[in-house]
N, C-alpha and C positions, 0 to 999 in steps of 0.2 A: 412490285413495280413491273409494268409490262413495257418492254422495249423491243423493237425489231431486232432480229438476230443479225449480228455483224456479217454472218456468212451469206446473207441474202444477196442474190445477184440481180434480181428483177425488181428494181425500184424505179418508178417513173415520177419525176418531179414536174408538175405543171408550172411553167415559168410565169405565166400571166396571173394576176390576182383573180380570185374567184369570189363570187357572192356567197358569203358564209351562211345565208339563209338556206342554201341548198343542203339537202341531206342525202341519204343513200341513193334514192331514185334520180335526183337531179345530177349528182356527181357521177354516177355510173353512166347516165345518158351523155354527159359531157365527155367522158373517157371515150365512149364509142363514136359519138358524132363528130366531136371537134378534134380529139387527139388521134382518132382513127385506130384505136387499140381495143382489144377485147378486155372488158373488166372481169371476165369470168375465168381467167387463167391462173389465179392465185398470186399474181404480182401485187405489189403495193403501189398505190397511186397517191401522191402527196400534193396537197393544195395549200396555198397561203392566201390570206386576205390582203386587201389593199394596204392596210396599216402595218402588215408584216409582224403582228403580235400574236397571231393565231395560225395554227397548222392543223389540217385534217388529213388523216391517212385512211384510205378506203381499200378493202381487199375482200375477195371472195374466199370463203372457207369451206367450199364443197356443198354445204346445205343452205347457205345464205351469206349475205354481206355483213361485214363488220366495219364499224366506223369509229376511229380513235381520234381524239382531239387534245391538243396542248395549247394553253393560253398563257402568255407571259404577262407578268404584272407591271414591269417597268421597261424591259429591254425590247429589242426588235430582232427577229430572225434575220441573219445576214443572207438574204436571198441572192443566189448566184446571178450575176448579170453578164458573165463572160461566155455563156452558151448562146447559140443561135437557134431560132425556131420556137415551137410551142412547148416542147417537152425535152427534158434532159434525163438521161439514164444514170442512176447512181447505184452504188453498192449499199448494202445494209450498214456497213461501217460509216460511209459518208452520210447516210441519213441520220445516224446517231450523232455524228459530229454536228450536223445542222441543228438537230434538236437540242444539243448542248450549247449552241450558240457559237460554234466554231465557224468562222468564215472559211469556206472550202479552199480559198487561196492563201489566207494568212494565219489560220488556226488560232484565233483569239476567242476564248469562250466568254459567255455572259458572266457578269458578276453574280455571285451567289447571294440570295436573299434569305435571311433567317427571321421569320415572323413568329410571334407568340400566339396570334389569334387572327381569324378572318373577320372578326367584328370590329 
């Protein structure tokens, strides 16, 4: 399983919903043009869709971009609404809490789902 290191200090969470048809080029352009940050510094940039059931994480790895995605089957990500502006800065630990479904204020995780098949 690939998860961001809890020791990361440079994680930027885009607070507004993002069109999830955007891939690496569209998301990296959004980081530079709208968030006014450089997508080439090795930081993680986290995006959510309008329904809050999908998350994408974009980062530069020195020779190219990487894009990671998580999609929930029933729950929604508890997107923080208590920050102002377009972007919030998180730690790697806080990002993992968000990915696990913990509300960054109340720390309540998603219910675990145990499926037998995807068909």
